[in-house]
Structure formats: structure tokens, C-alpha cells
N, CA, C and O atoms as a GROMACS GRO file, in nm:
protein
  612
    1MET      N    1   0.355   0.499   1.931
    1MET     CA    2   0.347   0.524   2.073
    1MET      C    3   0.356   0.674   2.104
    1MET      O    4   0.279   0.725   2.186
    2LEU      N    5   0.447   0.745   2.038
    2LEU     CA    6   0.460   0.889   2.061
    2LEU      C    7   0.335   0.962   2.016
    2LEU      O    8   0.293   1.058   2.080
    3ASP      N    9   0.274   0.918   1.904
    3ASP     CA   10   0.152   0.983   1.858
    3ASP      C   11   0.040   0.968   1.961
    3ASP      O   12  -0.041   1.059   1.978
    4ALA      N   13   0.034   0.854   2.029
    4ALA     CA   14  -0.066   0.833   2.133
    4ALA      C   15  -0.040   0.926   2.252
    4ALA      O   16  -0.133   0.979   2.312
    5LEU      N   17   0.086   0.945   2.286
    5LEU     CA   18   0.122   1.034   2.397
    5LEU      C   19   0.082   1.178   2.366
    5LEU      O   20   0.023   1.246   2.450
    6VAL      N   21   0.114   1.224   2.246
    6VAL     CA   22   0.077   1.360   2.206
    6VAL      C   23  -0.075   1.373   2.203
    6VAL      O   24  -0.130   1.473   2.250
    7SER      N   25  -0.143   1.275   2.148
    7SER     CA   26  -0.289   1.278   2.137
    7SER      C   27  -0.355   1.285   2.274
    7SER      O   28  -0.447   1.364   2.293
    8VAL      N   29  -0.310   1.204   2.368
    8VAL     CA   30  -0.370   1.205   2.501
    8VAL      C   31  -0.343   1.337   2.573
    8VAL      O   32  -0.425   1.382   2.653
    9SER      N   33  -0.230   1.399   2.546
    9SER     CA   34  -0.198   1.529   2.606
    9SER      C   35  -0.284   1.639   2.550
    9SER      O   36  -0.331   1.726   2.624
   10LYS      N   37  -0.306   1.636   2.419
   10LYS     CA   38  -0.382   1.742   2.353
   10LYS      C   39  -0.532   1.720   2.357
   10LYS      O   40  -0.608   1.813   2.384
   11PHE      N   41  -0.574   1.598   2.331
   11PHE     CA   42  -0.716   1.574   2.313
   11PHE      C   43  -0.778   1.493   2.426
   11PHE      O   44  -0.901   1.486   2.437
   12GLY      N   45  -0.696   1.433   2.510
   12GLY     CA   46  -0.747   1.353   2.621
   12GLY      C   47  -0.731   1.419   2.756
   12GLY      O   48  -0.758   1.358   2.860
   13SER      N   49  -0.688   1.545   2.756
   13SER     CA   50  -0.671   1.622   2.880
   13SER      C   51  -0.586   1.549   2.984
   13SER      O   52  -0.620   1.545   3.102
   14SER      N   53  -0.475   1.492   2.939
   14SER     CA   54  -0.387   1.418   3.029
   14SER      C   55  -0.262   1.501   3.061
   14SER      O   56  -0.171   1.513   2.979
   15ARG      N   57  -0.261   1.556   3.182
   15ARG     CA   58  -0.143   1.630   3.226
   15ARG      C   59  -0.021   1.539   3.236
   15ARG      O   60   0.092   1.583   3.214
   16SER      N   61  -0.044   1.412   3.269
   16SER     CA   62   0.069   1.320   3.279
   16SER      C   63   0.134   1.298   3.143
   16SER      O   64   0.254   1.271   3.135
   17GLY      N   65   0.056   1.310   3.035
   17GLY     CA   66   0.113   1.302   2.901
   17GLY      C   67   0.207   1.419   2.874
   17GLY      O   68   0.310   1.402   2.808
   18CYS      N   69   0.174   1.535   2.926
   18CYS     CA   70   0.262   1.652   2.912
   18CYS      C   71   0.391   1.631   2.990
   18CYS      O   72   0.499   1.664   2.942
   19ARG      N   73   0.379   1.577   3.110
   19ARG     CA   74   0.500   1.549   3.190
   19ARG      C   75   0.590   1.449   3.118
   19ARG      O   76   0.712   1.463   3.117
   20ALA      N   77   0.529   1.348   3.057
   20ALA     CA   78   0.608   1.247   2.984
   20ALA      C   79   0.679   1.310   2.864
   20ALA      O   80   0.794   1.275   2.835
   21GLN      N   81   0.614   1.403   2.796
   21GLN     CA   82   0.679   1.471   2.684
   21GLN      C   83   0.794   1.557   2.732
   21GLN      O   84   0.898   1.564   2.666
   22ALA      N   85   0.778   1.624   2.845
   22ALA     CA   86   0.887   1.703   2.902
   22ALA      C   87   1.004   1.614   2.941
   22ALA      O   88   1.120   1.650   2.924
   23GLU      N   89   0.973   1.497   2.993
   23GLU     CA   90   1.077   1.401   3.029
   23GLU      C   91   1.156   1.358   2.904
   23GLU      O   92   1.278   1.346   2.909
   24LEU      N   93   1.084   1.335   2.794
   24LEU     CA   94   1.152   1.300   2.668
   24LEU      C   95   1.244   1.413   2.622
   24LEU      O   96   1.358   1.388   2.583
   25LEU      N   97   1.195   1.536   2.626
   25LEU     CA   98   1.278   1.650   2.585
   25LEU      C   99   1.400   1.663   2.676
   25LEU      O  100   1.510   1.689   2.629
   26ASP      N  101   1.379   1.646   2.805
   26ASP     CA  102   1.490   1.656   2.900
   26ASP      C  103   1.597   1.552   2.869
   26ASP      O  104   1.716   1.578   2.884
   27ALA      N  105   1.554   1.435   2.826
   27ALA     CA  106   1.648   1.326   2.798
   27ALA      C  107   1.731   1.351   2.672
   27ALA      O  108   1.844   1.303   2.662
   28ILE      N  109   1.676   1.424   2.575
   28ILE     CA  110   1.748   1.440   2.447
   28ILE      C  111   1.813   1.575   2.426
   28ILE      O  112   1.904   1.587   2.344
   29LEU      N  113   1.770   1.678   2.499
   29LEU     CA  114   1.831   1.809   2.479
   29LEU      C  115   1.972   1.812   2.535
   29LEU      O  116   2.001   1.751   2.638
   30PRO      N  117   2.060   1.883   2.467
   30PRO     CA  118   2.197   1.898   2.520
   30PRO      C  119   2.195   1.992   2.642
   30PRO      O  120   2.092   2.048   2.678
   31HIS      N  121   2.311   2.007   2.702
   31HIS     CA  122   2.326   2.101   2.812
   31HIS      C  123   2.282   2.240   2.765
   31HIS      O  124   2.320   2.282   2.656
   32LEU      N  125   2.203   2.310   2.846
   32LEU     CA  126   2.157   2.443   2.808
   32LEU      C  127   2.259   2.547   2.852
   32LEU      O  128   2.320   2.535   2.958
   33PRO      N  129   2.278   2.650   2.770
   33PRO     CA  130   2.368   2.759   2.810
   33PRO      C  131   2.322   2.821   2.942
   33PRO      O  132   2.206   2.810   2.980
   34GLU      N  133   2.415   2.885   3.010
   34GLU     CA  134   2.388   2.941   3.143
   34GLU      C  135   2.268   3.036   3.142
   34GLU      O  136   2.183   3.028   3.230
   35ARG      N  137   2.261   3.123   3.047
   35ARG     CA  138   2.148   3.218   3.039
   35ARG      C  139   2.046   3.165   2.938
   35ARG      O  140   2.045   3.205   2.821
   36SER      N  141   1.963   3.075   2.984
   36SER     CA  142   1.860   3.015   2.898
   36SER      C  143   1.723   3.040   2.958
   36SER      O  144   1.705   3.043   3.079
   37ILE      N  145   1.627   3.059   2.870
   37ILE     CA  146   1.488   3.077   2.910
   37ILE      C  147   1.401   2.986   2.824
   37ILE      O  148   1.413   2.985   2.701
   38ILE      N  149   1.314   2.911   2.889
   38ILE     CA  150   1.217   2.826   2.820
   38ILE      C  151   1.096   2.913   2.787
   38ILE      O  152   1.042   2.982   2.873
   39VAL      N  153   1.052   2.908   2.660
   39VAL     CA  154   0.938   2.988   2.614
   39VAL      C  155   0.837   2.894   2.548
   39VAL      O  156   0.865   2.838   2.441
   40PRO      N  157   0.721   2.875   2.610
   40PRO     CA  158   0.620   2.790   2.546
   40PRO      C  159   0.552   2.861   2.430
   40PRO      O  160   0.532   2.982   2.432
   41ILE      N  161   0.516   2.783   2.329
   41ILE     CA  162   0.430   2.834   2.222
   41ILE      C  163   0.289   2.831   2.278
   41ILE      O  164   0.240   2.724   2.314
   42PRO      N  165   0.222   2.945   2.286
   42PRO     CA  166   0.092   2.948   2.354
   42PRO      C  167  -0.019   2.874   2.278
   42PRO      O  168  -0.030   2.881   2.155
   43THR      N  169  -0.100   2.803   2.355
   43THR     CA  170  -0.215   2.730   2.306
   43THR      C  171  -0.332   2.827   2.290
   43THR      O  172  -0.341   2.925   2.364
   44ILE      N  173  -0.421   2.801   2.194
   44ILE     CA  174  -0.535   2.891   2.177
   44ILE      C  175  -0.628   2.882   2.298
   44ILE      O  176  -0.637   2.778   2.363
   45ALA      N  177  -0.696   2.991   2.327
   45ALA     CA  178  -0.780   3.002   2.446
   45ALA      C  179  -0.890   2.896   2.450
   45ALA      O  180  -0.918   2.840   2.556
   46ARG      N  181  -0.952   2.868   2.338
   46ARG     CA  182  -1.060   2.768   2.335
   46ARG      C  183  -1.010   2.631   2.379
   46ARG      O  184  -1.078   2.561   2.453
   47HIS      N  185  -0.891   2.594   2.334
   47HIS     CA  186  -0.836   2.464   2.374
   47HIS      C  187  -0.798   2.460   2.521
   47HIS      O  188  -0.809   2.357   2.586
   48ILE      N  189  -0.753   2.572   2.573
   48ILE     CA  190  -0.723   2.580   2.716
   48ILE      C  191  -0.852   2.561   2.796
   48ILE      O  192  -0.854   2.489   2.896
   49ARG      N  193  -0.959   2.626   2.753
   49ARG     CA  194  -1.088   2.609   2.822
   49ARG      C  195  -1.136   2.464   2.814
   49ARG      O  196  -1.186   2.410   2.912
   50GLN      N  197  -1.120   2.401   2.698
   50GLN     CA  198  -1.165   2.262   2.681
   50GLN      C  199  -1.084   2.165   2.766
   50GLN      O  200  -1.141   2.076   2.829
   51ARG      N  201  -0.952   2.182   2.768
   51ARG     CA  202  -0.864   2.087   2.836
   51ARG      C  203  -0.842   2.120   2.982
   51ARG      O  204  -0.814   2.033   3.064
   52GLY      N  205  -0.855   2.248   3.012
   52GLY     CA  206  -0.822   2.292   3.148
   52GLY      C  207  -0.678   2.337   3.162
   52GLY      O  208  -0.635   2.373   3.271
   53TYR      N  209  -0.603   2.335   3.053
   53TYR     CA  210  -0.462   2.376   3.055
   53TYR      C  211  -0.413   2.393   2.912
   53TYR      O  212  -0.476   2.346   2.817
   54GLY      N  213  -0.300   2.461   2.898
   54GLY     CA  214  -0.230   2.471   2.770
   54GLY      C  215  -0.124   2.362   2.767
   54GLY      O  216  -0.035   2.360   2.851
   55HIS      N  217  -0.132   2.272   2.672
   55HIS     CA  218  -0.042   2.156   2.669
   55HIS      C  219   0.104   2.197   2.650
   55HIS      O  220   0.191   2.144   2.719
   56ALA      N  221   0.132   2.289   2.559
   56ALA     CA  222   0.272   2.332   2.539
   56ALA      C  223   0.325   2.402   2.664
   56ALA      O  224   0.442   2.388   2.699
   57GLU      N  225   0.238   2.477   2.730
   57GLU     CA  226   0.277   2.546   2.852
   57GLU      C  227   0.312   2.445   2.962
   57GLU      O  228   0.409   2.465   3.036
   58LYS      N  229   0.235   2.337   2.973
   58LYS     CA  230   0.263   2.233   3.073
   58LYS      C  231   0.396   2.163   3.043
   58LYS      O  232   0.476   2.139   3.133
   59ILE      N  233   0.418   2.131   2.916
   59ILE     CA  234   0.543   2.066   2.877
   59ILE      C  235   0.661   2.158   2.910
   59ILE      O  236   0.760   2.115   2.968
   60ALA      N  237   0.648   2.285   2.873
   60ALA     CA  238   0.756   2.383   2.896
   60ALA      C  239   0.782   2.402   3.045
   60ALA      O  240   0.897   2.410   3.087
   61ALA      N  241   0.677   2.410   3.125
   61ALA     CA  242   0.694   2.431   3.269
   61ALA      C  243   0.768   2.313   3.332
   61ALA      O  244   0.855   2.332   3.416
   62GLU      N  245   0.731   2.193   3.292
   62GLU     CA  246   0.799   2.075   3.348
   62GLU      C  247   0.944   2.068   3.301
   62GLU      O  248   1.033   2.033   3.379
   63LEU      N  249   0.969   2.102   3.175
   63LEU     CA  250   1.106   2.102   3.126
   63LEU      C  251   1.190   2.206   3.201
   63LEU      O  252   1.304   2.179   3.239
   64ALA      N  253   1.134   2.324   3.221
   64ALA     CA  254   1.205   2.429   3.295
   64ALA      C  255   1.236   2.383   3.437
   64ALA      O  256   1.345   2.408   3.488
   65ARG      N  257   1.140   2.317   3.501
   65ARG     CA  258   1.162   2.266   3.637
   65ARG      C  259   1.274   2.163   3.638
   65ARG      O  260   1.362   2.166   3.725
   66ARG      N  261   1.270   2.072   3.542
   66ARG     CA  262   1.372   1.967   3.536
   66ARG      C  263   1.512   2.024   3.510
   66ARG      O  264   1.610   1.978   3.568
   67ARG      N  265   1.519   2.123   3.423
   67ARG     CA  266   1.649   2.181   3.387
   67ARG      C  267   1.691   2.296   3.477
   67ARG      O  268   1.801   2.349   3.464
   68ARG      N  269   1.603   2.335   3.568
   68ARG     CA  270   1.629   2.445   3.661
   68ARG      C  271   1.664   2.574   3.587
   68ARG      O  272   1.761   2.643   3.620
   69VAL      N  273   1.582   2.605   3.488
   69VAL     CA  274   1.597   2.731   3.415
   69VAL      C  275   1.463   2.805   3.420
   69VAL      O  276   1.360   2.748   3.455
   70SER      N  277   1.468   2.931   3.386
   70SER     CA  278   1.352   3.016   3.390
   70SER      C  279   1.252   2.982   3.278
   70SER      O  280   1.291   2.948   3.166
   71LEU      N  281   1.125   2.992   3.312
   71LEU     CA  282   1.016   2.981   3.214
   71LEU      C  283   0.956   3.120   3.202
   71LEU      O  284   0.920   3.182   3.302
   72GLN      N  285   0.945   3.170   3.080
   72GLN     CA  286   0.882   3.300   3.059
   72GLN      C  287   0.782   3.291   2.944
   72GLN      O  288   0.811   3.234   2.839
   73HIS      N  289   0.667   3.348   2.967
   73HIS     CA  290   0.562   3.353   2.864
   73HIS      C  291   0.585   3.482   2.784
   73HIS      O  292   0.516   3.582   2.802
   74LEU      N  293   0.683   3.476   2.694
   74LEU     CA  294   0.723   3.594   2.617
   74LEU      C  295   0.642   3.612   2.489
   74LEU      O  296   0.655   3.713   2.420
   75VAL      N  297   0.560   3.512   2.458
   75VAL     CA  298   0.482   3.516   2.335
   75VAL      C  299   0.335   3.500   2.372
   75VAL      O  300   0.299   3.416   2.454
   76ALA      N  301   0.252   3.583   2.310
   76ALA     CA  302   0.107   3.576   2.335
   76ALA      C  303   0.034   3.554   2.202
   76ALA      O  304   0.085   3.587   2.095
   77ARG      N  305  -0.083   3.499   2.214
   77ARG     CA  306  -0.170   3.482   2.097
   77ARG      C  307  -0.245   3.612   2.074
   77ARG      O  308  -0.304   3.667   2.166
   78LYS      N  309  -0.241   3.661   1.951
   78LYS     CA  310  -0.324   3.776   1.918
   78LYS      C  311  -0.441   3.736   1.830
   78LYS      O  312  -0.539   3.810   1.818
   79VAL      N  313  -0.431   3.618   1.767
   79VAL     CA  314  -0.540   3.561   1.688
   79VAL      C  315  -0.550   3.414   1.728
   79VAL      O  316  -0.449   3.348   1.750
   80GLN      N  317  -0.672   3.364   1.738
   80GLN     CA  318  -0.696   3.230   1.792
   80GLN      C  319  -0.727   3.128   1.681
   80GLN      O  320  -0.833   3.065   1.683
   81HIS      N  321  -0.637   3.112   1.586
   81HIS     CA  322  -0.656   3.015   1.477
   81HIS      C  323  -0.640   2.872   1.528
   81HIS      O  324  -0.557   2.844   1.615
   82VAL      N  325  -0.719   2.781   1.472
   82VAL     CA  326  -0.704   2.638   1.497
   82VAL      C  327  -0.622   2.580   1.382
   82VAL      O  328  -0.664   2.591   1.266
   83GLN      N  329  -0.508   2.520   1.411
   83GLN     CA  330  -0.424   2.467   1.305
   83GLN      C  331  -0.454   2.322   1.271
   83GLN      O  332  -0.428   2.277   1.160
   84HIS      N  333  -0.509   2.249   1.367
   84HIS     CA  334  -0.539   2.108   1.342
   84HIS      C  335  -0.634   2.097   1.222
   84HIS      O  336  -0.745   2.151   1.226
   85GLY      N  337  -0.590   2.029   1.117
   85GLY     CA  338  -0.671   2.013   0.996
   85GLY      C  339  -0.650   2.121   0.892
   85GLY      O  340  -0.706   2.112   0.782
   86ALA      N  341  -0.571   2.224   0.924
   86ALA     CA  342  -0.548   2.333   0.828
   86ALA      C  343  -0.445   2.289   0.724
   86ALA      O  344  -0.356   2.208   0.751
   87SER      N  345  -0.459   2.344   0.604
   87SER     CA  346  -0.364   2.314   0.496
   87SER      C  347  -0.232   2.387   0.522
   87SER      O  348  -0.222   2.472   0.610
   88ARG      N  349  -0.133   2.353   0.444
   88ARG     CA  350  -0.002   2.417   0.453
   88ARG      C  351  -0.014   2.568   0.430
   88ARG      O  352   0.046   2.648   0.504
   89THR      N  353  -0.089   2.607   0.330
   89THR     CA  354  -0.108   2.749   0.299
   89THR      C  355  -0.179   2.820   0.414
   89THR      O  356  -0.141   2.931   0.452
   90GLN      N  357  -0.282   2.758   0.468
   90GLN     CA  358  -0.353   2.817   0.581
   90GLN      C  359  -0.262   2.831   0.703
   90GLN      O  360  -0.264   2.934   0.770
   91ARG      N  361  -0.183   2.729   0.730
   91ARG     CA  362  -0.093   2.733   0.845
   91ARG      C  363   0.010   2.846   0.832
   91ARG      O  364   0.042   2.912   0.931
   92LYS      N  365   0.060   2.868   0.713
   92LYS     CA  366   0.158   2.975   0.693
   92LYS      C  367   0.095   3.110   0.724
   92LYS      O  368   0.155   3.192   0.796
   93ARG      N  369  -0.024   3.134   0.672
   93ARG     CA  370  -0.094   3.260   0.697
   93ARG      C  371  -0.128   3.274   0.845
   93ARG      O  372  -0.109   3.381   0.904
   94GLN      N  373  -0.178   3.168   0.904
   94GLN     CA  374  -0.217   3.171   1.045
   94GLN      C  375  -0.098   3.201   1.136
   94GLN      O  376  -0.109   3.282   1.228
   95ALA      N  377   0.014   3.137   1.110
   95ALA     CA  378   0.132   3.158   1.194
   95ALA      C  379   0.178   3.303   1.187
   95ALA      O  380   0.218   3.361   1.288
   96ALA      N  381   0.174   3.361   1.069
   96ALA     CA  382   0.218   3.500   1.052
   96ALA      C  383   0.126   3.598   1.127
   96ALA      O  384   0.170   3.705   1.168
   97GLU      N  385  -0.001   3.562   1.145
   97GLU     CA  386  -0.099   3.649   1.209
   97GLU      C  387  -0.115   3.626   1.359
   97GLU      O  388  -0.166   3.714   1.429
   98SER      N  389  -0.074   3.513   1.409
   98SER     CA  390  -0.122   3.466   1.539
   98SER      C  391  -0.046   3.513   1.663
   98SER      O  392  -0.102   3.509   1.773
   99TYR      N  393   0.078   3.556   1.650
   99TYR     CA  394   0.161   3.576   1.769
   99TYR      C  395   0.217   3.717   1.780
   99TYR      O  396   0.236   3.787   1.681
  100GLU      N  397   0.242   3.756   1.906
  100GLU     CA  398   0.309   3.882   1.935
  100GLU      C  399   0.393   3.865   2.060
  100GLU      O  400   0.364   3.779   2.144
  101LEU      N  401   0.497   3.946   2.072
  101LEU     CA  402   0.580   3.940   2.192
  101LEU      C  403   0.505   4.006   2.307
  101LEU      O  404   0.433   4.105   2.289
  102SER      N  405   0.524   3.951   2.426
  102SER     CA  406   0.458   4.007   2.544
  102SER      C  407   0.561   4.045   2.651
  102SER      O  408   0.525   4.069   2.766
  103GLY      N  409   0.688   4.051   2.611
  103GLY     CA  410   0.793   4.089   2.705
  103GLY      C  411   0.921   4.118   2.630
  103GLY      O  412   0.934   4.087   2.512
  104PRO      N  413   1.018   4.177   2.700
  104PRO     CA  414   1.146   4.210   2.637
  104PRO      C  415   1.234   4.086   2.621
  104PRO      O  416   1.219   3.987   2.692
  105VAL      N  417   1.326   4.094   2.526
  105VAL     CA  418   1.423   3.987   2.504
  105VAL      C  419   1.564   4.045   2.512
  105VAL      O  420   1.583   4.167   2.508
  106SER      N  421   1.662   3.957   2.524
  106SER     CA  422   1.800   3.999   2.541
  106SER      C  423   1.891   3.926   2.441
  106SER      O  424   1.869   3.809   2.410
  107ALA      N  425   1.990   3.995   2.393
  107ALA     CA  426   2.083   3.936   2.298
  107ALA      C  427   2.176   3.833   2.362
  107ALA      O  428   2.232   3.748   2.292
  108ASP      N  429   2.192   3.837   2.494
  108ASP     CA  430   2.283   3.744   2.559
  108ASP      C  431   2.212   3.625   2.626
  108ASP      O  432   2.265   3.563   2.718
  109THR      N  433   2.093   3.596   2.579
  109THR     CA  434   2.013   3.487   2.634
  109THR      C  435   1.978   3.388   2.524
  109THR      O  436   1.955   3.426   2.409
  110THR      N  437   1.975   3.259   2.559
  110THR     CA  438   1.928   3.155   2.468
  110THR      C  439   1.782   3.127   2.500
  110THR      O  440   1.747   3.098   2.614
  111TYR      N  441   1.698   3.138   2.400
  111TYR     CA  442   1.554   3.113   2.415
  111TYR      C  443   1.522   2.976   2.356
  111TYR      O  444   1.556   2.948   2.241
  112ILE      N  445   1.458   2.892   2.436
  112ILE     CA  446   1.421   2.758   2.390
  112ILE      C  447   1.270   2.756   2.373
  112ILE      O  448   1.196   2.754   2.471
  113LEU      N  449   1.225   2.757   2.247
  113LEU     CA  450   1.082   2.750   2.217
  113LEU      C  451   1.036   2.606   2.235
  113LEU      O  452   1.098   2.514   2.182
  114VAL      N  453   0.927   2.586   2.307
  114VAL     CA  454   0.877   2.452   2.335
  114VAL      C  455   0.736   2.437   2.282
  114VAL      O  456   0.648   2.519   2.308
  115ASP      N  457   0.717   2.330   2.205
  115ASP     CA  458   0.585   2.292   2.155
  115ASP      C  459   0.581   2.141   2.149
  115ASP      O  460   0.682   2.074   2.168
  116ASP      N  461   0.464   2.087   2.123
  116ASP     CA  462   0.454   1.941   2.120
  116ASP      C  463   0.479   1.884   1.981
  116ASP      O  464   0.547   1.782   1.967
  117VAL      N  465   0.426   1.950   1.877
  117VAL     CA  466   0.433   1.894   1.742
  117VAL      C  467   0.488   1.997   1.644
  117VAL      O  468   0.449   2.114   1.646
  118TYR      N  469   0.580   1.953   1.560
  118TYR     CA  470   0.632   2.033   1.449
  118TYR      C  471   0.569   1.975   1.323
  118TYR      O  472   0.595   1.860   1.287
  119THR      N  473   0.487   2.055   1.257
  119THR     CA  474   0.420   2.006   1.136
  119THR      C  475   0.484   2.069   1.012
  119THR      O  476   0.549   2.000   0.934
  120THR      N  477   0.466   2.198   0.996
  120THR     CA  478   0.525   2.268   0.880
  120THR      C  479   0.645   2.355   0.919
  120THR      O  480   0.726   2.391   0.835
  121GLY      N  481   0.654   2.387   1.047
  121GLY     CA  482   0.759   2.478   1.093
  121GLY      C  483   0.717   2.623   1.091
  121GLY      O  484   0.792   2.710   1.136
  122PHE      N  485   0.598   2.652   1.040
  122PHE     CA  486   0.555   2.792   1.031
  122PHE      C  487   0.535   2.855   1.168
  122PHE      O  488   0.568   2.972   1.188
  123THR      N  489   0.481   2.779   1.263
  123THR     CA  490   0.459   2.835   1.397
  123THR      C  491   0.591   2.871   1.464
  123THR      O  492   0.610   2.985   1.504
  124VAL      N  493   0.681   2.775   1.476
  124VAL     CA  494   0.808   2.805   1.542
  124VAL      C  495   0.888   2.907   1.462
  124VAL      O  496   0.962   2.987   1.520
  125GLY      N  497   0.874   2.905   1.331
  125GLY     CA  498   0.942   3.005   1.249
  125GLY      C  499   0.892   3.145   1.275
  125GLY      O  500   0.970   3.239   1.286
  126ALA      N  501   0.761   3.160   1.287
  126ALA     CA  502   0.701   3.292   1.313
  126ALA      C  503   0.742   3.342   1.451
  126ALA      O  504   0.777   3.459   1.467
  127VAL      N  505   0.738   3.255   1.549
  127VAL     CA  506   0.775   3.296   1.685
  127VAL      C  507   0.925   3.325   1.694
  127VAL      O  508   0.965   3.423   1.756
  128ALA      N  509   1.006   3.243   1.632
  128ALA     CA  510   1.151   3.268   1.632
  128ALA      C  511   1.182   3.401   1.563
  128ALA      O  512   1.270   3.475   1.608
  129SER      N  513   1.112   3.432   1.456
  129SER     CA  514   1.133   3.560   1.388
  129SER      C  515   1.097   3.678   1.477
  129SER      O  516   1.166   3.780   1.477
  130LEU      N  517   0.988   3.666   1.553
  130LEU     CA  518   0.952   3.772   1.647
  130LEU      C  519   1.064   3.796   1.748
  130LEU      O  520   1.103   3.910   1.774
  131LEU      N  521   1.115   3.688   1.803
  131LEU     CA  522   1.224   3.700   1.901
  131LEU      C  523   1.350   3.759   1.838
  131LEU      O  524   1.413   3.848   1.894
  132ALA      N  525   1.386   3.708   1.720
  132ALA     CA  526   1.506   3.758   1.652
  132ALA      C  527   1.493   3.905   1.616
  132ALA      O  528   1.586   3.983   1.634
  133ASP      N  529   1.377   3.943   1.565
  133ASP     CA  530   1.355   4.083   1.527
  133ASP      C  531   1.362   4.176   1.648
  133ASP      O  532   1.394   4.294   1.634
  134ALA      N  533   1.331   4.123   1.766
  134ALA     CA  534   1.336   4.203   1.889
  134ALA      C  535   1.475   4.204   1.951
  134ALA      O  536   1.497   4.270   2.052
  135GLY      N  537   1.570   4.130   1.889
  135GLY     CA  538   1.708   4.133   1.937
  135GLY      C  539   1.753   4.012   2.015
  135GLY      O  540   1.860   4.015   2.077
  136ALA      N  541   1.675   3.905   2.014
  136ALA     CA  542   1.714   3.783   2.087
  136ALA      C  543   1.845   3.728   2.032
  136ALA      O  544   1.874   3.742   1.913
  137GLY      N  545   1.921   3.666   2.119
  137GLY     CA  546   2.046   3.600   2.078
  137GLY      C  547   2.014   3.467   2.013
  137GLY      O  548   1.954   3.463   1.906
  138ASP      N  549   2.055   3.360   2.075
  138ASP     CA  550   2.030   3.226   2.022
  138ASP      C  551   1.885   3.186   2.045
  138ASP      O  552   1.826   3.216   2.149
  139ILE      N  553   1.829   3.117   1.947
  139ILE     CA  554   1.693   3.066   1.957
  139ILE      C  555   1.695   2.918   1.920
  139ILE      O  556   1.737   2.882   1.811
  140TRP      N  557   1.650   2.835   2.012
  140TRP     CA  558   1.642   2.691   1.989
  140TRP      C  559   1.495   2.652   1.981
  140TRP      O  560   1.408   2.724   2.028
  141VAL      N  561   1.469   2.538   1.922
  141VAL     CA  562   1.334   2.483   1.917
  141VAL      C  563   1.338   2.342   1.973
  141VAL      O  564   1.422   2.261   1.934
  142ALA      N  565   1.246   2.313   2.065
  142ALA     CA  566   1.236   2.179   2.125
  142ALA      C  567   1.092   2.131   2.110
  142ALA      O  568   1.000   2.188   2.168
  143VAL      N  569   1.075   2.026   2.032
  143VAL     CA  570   0.942   1.966   2.013
  143VAL      C  571   0.955   1.816   2.036
  143VAL      O  572   1.063   1.758   2.021
  144THR      N  573   0.844   1.754   2.073
  144THR     CA  574   0.851   1.611   2.101
  144THR      C  575   0.822   1.525   1.980
  144THR      O  576   0.857   1.407   1.978
  145SER      N  577   0.758   1.581   1.878
  145SER     CA  578   0.727   1.497   1.762
  145SER      C  579   0.717   1.580   1.634
  145SER      O  580   0.704   1.702   1.637
  146ARG      N  581   0.724   1.509   1.524
  146ARG     CA  582   0.716   1.568   1.390
  146ARG      C  583   0.600   1.502   1.319
  146ARG      O  584   0.594   1.379   1.309
  147GLN      N  585   0.507   1.584   1.268
  147GLN     CA  586   0.391   1.533   1.196
  147GLN      C  587   0.379   1.608   1.064
  147GLN      O  588   0.313   1.711   1.059
  148PRO      N  589   0.440   1.558   0.957
  148PRO     CA  590   0.429   1.628   0.829
  148PRO      C  591   0.287   1.618   0.774
  148PRO      O  592   0.214   1.522   0.798
  149ILE      N  593   0.250   1.722   0.700
  149ILE     CA  594   0.119   1.718   0.631
  149ILE      C  595   0.144   1.712   0.482
  149ILE      O  596   0.257   1.727   0.435
  150ASP      N  597   0.039   1.690   0.408
  150ASP     CA  598   0.047   1.688   0.263
  150ASP      C  599   0.112   1.818   0.215
  150ASP      O  600   0.075   1.926   0.263
  151VAL      N  601   0.205   1.810   0.124
  151VAL     CA  602   0.279   1.929   0.080
  151VAL      C  603   0.203   2.014  -0.020
  151VAL      O  604   0.249   2.122  -0.056
  152ARG      N  605   0.089   1.969  -0.066
  152ARG     CA  606   0.009   2.051  -0.158
  152ARG      C  607  -0.050   2.169  -0.083
  152ARG      O  608  -0.088   2.154   0.033
  153PRO      N  609  -0.060   2.288  -0.148
  153PRO     CA  610  -0.119   2.405  -0.082
  153PRO      C  611  -0.266   2.387  -0.057
  153PRO      O  612  -0.331   2.477  -0.003
   0.00000   0.00000   0.00000
């Protein structure tokens, strides 16, 4: 059922699927620290054009609204790699190349990275490293599903 929800959000252009994923995250996340900022993992431009929206951005915006915390687009895409169907080795390289910070961070703030699917962890790892290297305090990751891929390179 969760795979169908993620699929309809990503490939079926269903904004209501994104709202449902935000609702799931809201239900399972613990209380957020007072100084928390929701940070979406940015979707590639081609997929935004195809769908009419960035799915992770929609999930993050709804979660921020529900939790009454700030949403900030602190991460930007600098390379537009498609990860769907990529191998583990490709995903690692792509994640290291794909993101850059687009705003300042603070050591006394908790950043909650929001995405829909955790596959290898390379994407959230790369983004978390950018934030940490820039001096971010706590960094959390909130995803609605886990989709492991074949572990062969």
C-alpha cells in the first residue's frame, strides 16, 4: 500500500499522495525541538516539469504546515541526475555531485531533511554532510518509505 502511495505521488502526479505521506510523517515523528526547520530534498527539474511539482517539496511543505515550523529550501540541485534505476555505485557518485547549499545554517537549529524514499542513504547522507560542514547543529531525516536496491555495485 505504501509503495502505491509513493508511486502515485511521484509518477501519477497526485498531490493528495504527497499530503498523505506528510500525514504519515506527522503521525510518527517525535516532538520537534523549538528551533526546527524542515528542508526538502530537491526534485530534479525535469521531474518537476513532468509532474507540475516537486514531490519531496510538497511533502515537506505539508509537514511544516502541520507541525507549524519553518520550511526552508536550503539545498539546491547543481546536477540533474535521475536516480530511479541507477545502481548503488551510480547513486553514490550522483549524490556527491548533485547538491549545494543555497542558504546559511545555524548550529542552534535542528534541520529535518524530508524525502519520500530512502534507498541507499547516499542522497540524505550527502545533503546532511553539506549541512554539517556548514555548521548545522542537529540533522534529522524523515522519509516515508525504504526501498533497498541490489547491493552489487
